[in-house]
N, C-alpha and C positions, 0 to 999 in steps of 0.2 A: 618281690614284694612291691606293691604300688599303693599310693594313697587312694582313698575312696573317692568316687565321683560324687557330685552333689546329690544325685538321686539316691545312691547307696548310703550316703551319710544321713540323708533325711529319713530313709526307711529304718536304718539302724537306730538313730536317735529316738524316733517315735516309739520303737519297740522297747528300748531301755527306759524311756521316760515313763512308760506304763508302770514300771516297778519302782523307780527311784525318784521320779518327778523332777523337781528343780535341782536336786542334788547331782544332776548330770555334770554340771560344771565342776563339782568337787572331784569327779572321777578323772577329769582331764588335767586340771591344775592342782596337783597334789603338792604338799609341802616337801616331799622327798624328791621332787623333780617333775619334769613335764612328761606326760605320757601321751601317746597317740595311737590311732587305729590304722592298721594296714591290712591290705587284702592280698592273699596268696592262695591260689587254687580254690577260689570261691569260699574260702574260710577267712573270717575276720579275726585279726590278732590285736591284742592290747599289749603294747610294748613301750618301754621307756626310750626316750630319745638317745640316751647314751648307748644302750644296747643296739638300737637301730643303726647308729653310726658304725658300730663294730660289724654288724651283719651286712652292711652295704658292700663289704669286701668279698662276700660269697656270691657266686653266680646263681641266678634264679633257678636253673635246672638242678643244682646240687643242694639247694636250700630246702630242708624238710619243713621246719617251722621256726618262728622267732617270736618269743613272748608267750602270752597265754591266749589260747583260742577262746574267743567270746561267743562265736556262733558261725553260722553258715548261711550263705545266700543260695536259695533254690534256683532252679532254672527259670521260674516265672518271677524272679527277683523279689521273693519274700525273704524275710530274715528270721532265722530260728536261733534262739539262744541255746548254748550248750551248758551242761552242768558245771564245766570248769569256770564259768563266769560267776558262779554263785558266791565264791569267797570275796569277790570284788564288789558285788552288788549288795550283799547282805548288810554291810554297815550303813549304807545309805538308803535302805528300803523304807518305803512309806508304811507298809503294813506287816512288819516282821515281829512285832512285840508280842510276848506271851500274855501280857496283861490285856492287850487289845483282843486277843483270841478268846479270853474268858468273858468279854463283854458283848460279843457279837450275837446276832440273831441266830436262832436254832437252825434256820435253813441256809445260813451262810457257808461258803466253801472256805476252808482253812487249809493251807499247805505248810507243813513243817519242814524245817531244814534237817533232813534225815542224817546228815553228816554229824550233827550235834551229838547224836547218841554215841558215835565212835569217838568223837573228841572227848566226851564225858568219861568214857571208859579209859581212854589213854591218859587223861589228866586227873583221874579220880583221887590220886594220892595228894595232889597239890591243892585241891579244892577245900575251901574253909566252910 
């Protein structure tokens, strides 16, 4: 695992900023510790510094992954987010509110967090 280059960091932050805007800083400086982004086999991982220190003891060829996969860099250096990043981006999203979806224009495109349906069914008994 290696740190991202300046170009990779810029491309990745621009992509994430489209979804969470200025809340990008809250993703890195969290109250439960400091988190960072690392690259391994063209995939970008989001990992806490504590776990990163533990993972430094494993050689690169034996390491499969460390942390949560946020996305992948393509061969032409574009960044694509993975679905595994959704749980981390959703709390900071600019346009994830259901109330906002009810107020939008009829021609607007709305994307729902489909995992909510599964979460609702799993936690249906505890909902009030």
